[in-house]
Steps between C-alpha positions, in 0.01 A plus 500: 500500500762385749454605867732773624706324769785682668807320636352450849175372351692268270687351794173435687353324197819301450506392864138388488565310178802329653297384802226361274758322286658345810165368626421352158843340484461347846168350394664313209665158532878512513659399169834319476786704356534432129865603471797313630646684799873479563602345831802724546521866589879505514609775255826321417321177412241690299777685318659166406168370365456812288860489376439143386191618312692787339796284396353402164228759448488659155594867501430809294803726544336842475804720436846462347741707294679188378690529176436226247684174565718560195617830646571345839700201372694743281629677813841408647341436841688472827435493875417871513229451238300307757514778760550791262155651479329621819804425715684758292268768642556377854879494474496852357296608801740316733781730391667369183648806325295611201644531151358773274242361262465176696152375584281194528392508135806669349862407567404276791849415624401153617405391147753706303658206320757723331684494834663187645292314756785509754516881480124535542488244781771675702315829475160354585581243770561737796156655446319183401576368850296788641181395323515119526226494762262692276204356312645575157806292577300214651320430171837466326634283782205258468555485123874434517442216746219341297649526151874501568550323833679796659391606847626858491697746291844596630862529380539121506185421298447780248715340229340158548154656479606680182612176337178320588284789379682510167455127455126540559463810280371301203181459299217375718614705802163676537308172485730342758456790739146623440305196389687210662609660829230765548197344323428832333239484224609838364666824609356840414810667367590862429820475299441776247335292231183308425611254235711298467539355849735214581374259620160610376301275734680623812512875430169684451548869414364805679572822307707732717588778257172670593707632793698702245178627346368630832835652600550694176836633617595572140378425149709187443225252576247697293741499206548123530125442487471741209754297301346163594146597403571769240286755683569864598571604859506879460222563751374325809194379308735348243694322771185366666385359167826315434521381864152349473599324177822374661329359809237325287770355273701366795189347656429324172862387486464331838550752782267392782525833687666839522724666760516841668698647786374702794570871535333813634195576285218746451168461321534503119518847347512457125543869415811534717617154391488605133702813573757304701534242224602777260755621756649150520520498119713814529733334750323597822402287797156341539254646747292302746182569300648334191626195686178461699285532187709241316478265801122531490487445124699176533261382774205550268671334205584197714133474595392526135737216414380300804855471634613558859733785586795404723613786725831522683468638853749535782861417595735689266702816567283788616217267599274798571450529124378139467247501784197289394268777621617704202300282260178503704330770290592326174372164628171656607470703178546190282265233637517299176879459525639201691803617703755234600679696773855385572738454792276561803581871463801472736523663749133603476366146526177581682419783262555248222265247661224755551537615139427141396222453758306813405514476121345205314727562199827487700687174564794425732815352348772389744767479229847596626362537853637176646862596430451862603386378842356155567420614854282793395342300218418207729320736737321654203361156409278499807411866454399427142286208619342729760419773250499388137289253303710192426442526124691830491851385600789363296769356726819467295713670240879479524601820313845406365672585174809282437541279808220254421620255766388746767138453391522165682651659811233767510223245452623293794495811718146577382382148579653517848330832571164390363508173693591679823236770452219255420612264778450781750149545366417130533649481852267780610204301372415753231557266206545128445774334297279425201388861475858623537605276212212626286597864559870434444419347161294809417783735598773308319318391185128566456491874570782611265368258236160667512629858530726467196267263311774240460268214412 
């Protein structure tokens, strides 16, 4: 039976133990340090050393929405393609007048190729100038310099950039960008399909339509699964059966994980969930009990299939609804599920870190984070090292859909931030260069490889 020691008693015992340990240590002969110790504590010099190490390191890109290469080279790309994804959101928020029906994923004006480039450019340019100091734009700026030799996008260069992009928009583009320039082994991609992927060795699928299953905003997704698998979906039990079959089939087909989004949730209530499912079948809206119960079911199915569950947290729109704290109960309730939690939970970064710290089945994924804010993410590097086991962090995922060149720009920003963050650690004497390099390799390659069982 263990002795009953209160906190004060524990501290007395600990203090006595520490004194004894010190006396024993002093009685031992001094041993020479076995590890090489760097002779510099200058953070800038240390950052340069780490950047040199990172220059050719092999990468697992943990998160993309990239279309297949065939789809990308079939697009009539132009200068606005390069900046037309996240910068579109920023220029909308800087004041560009909104057109009904226009959005990032539907009728995105910057990539509406039915309209002349000149017309789109003249509308966008006044607002694009407002966001050119932002992190989203910087990734594109790095890419246009590296691949196309153009320092910046402006009225004098947009046509030249367009011509160079179109000349490069040919077969082998993904290899030139991702393998040759970025040294990416593979990218975990959520582009709406499992097979085929193109190129198959560079795009490894994560099934994202489980987001539709958990949302259950209408019966369309249920009807699609019913047709694919020839199974009924009249009741919630029917839908759960076909969803389980679908997830197993996609895992067998090659999906290495599944995806869910964050939202307000309650504990599963299968009686209410069944009633709400029938209401949705009649054209009604889903209740929180239905969505929460489906979320939990997908967690358990992912665990049964031994696949991680990627979870979006933070950043978008009403960010209160994507707070990482909202998934705490589900993470704790499903200890067998491996949760790959995305995006540092912006702006709730410390809540995100403590979610990872306090749950052995939750892992931190910094995908997207470096272009949301390299400053916040760089500071989070040292907070993660303070708080989280180093085998629980994945450091890079670019999170693009059609502007593959920006993967390179984002990666350079990630390397800069990682090198600066780890250099600070070394300069303080808390880590040596060799250990920093070991951990960086874990974060950029080993950890995502193990989490997603890529080898």
